[in-house]
C-alpha positions, 0 to 999 in steps of 0.5 A: 399055526399056518395061514388062515387061508389053509385052515378048514372050518365046520359049523359049531354045534347048534349053528346053521348057515344059509346063503344070502344075496350079500353073503352068508347069514349064520344062526346059532342057538347060543344066544340065540344070535345072527351073524352075517358075513359080507362075502358075496358068492365067494363062500357058500354053506358047503364050505363049512363041511371041513373038507377044504381049506379057504384057499382051496375053496376060492381057488376052485370057486368060480368067484376066485377071480373076483375076490380082491385081496381086500375082500379076502382079508375081510373074509379071513377077519370074519371067519376068525371072529366067528371062530372066537365067538364059537359059531364056527370050529377049526378042523 
């Protein structure tokens, strides 16, 4: 598999996401559980429609210039953890 930034994501069945000041809040019926992703305005709920990769999203996002390499690595790690927990799915 290539870089995680080339991966597209969609929400798993029974999962909802909403924008918060800190980033994103995920709620899944499996559990039920809440998950937080501290990404500021770098990601939005629409990212999880599975249409664009993280890299493409960020390149078109107004926050691209404000996303540090460290923040990008944190976002990648968070997405991978959400995938492992079944909250998001790779497309």
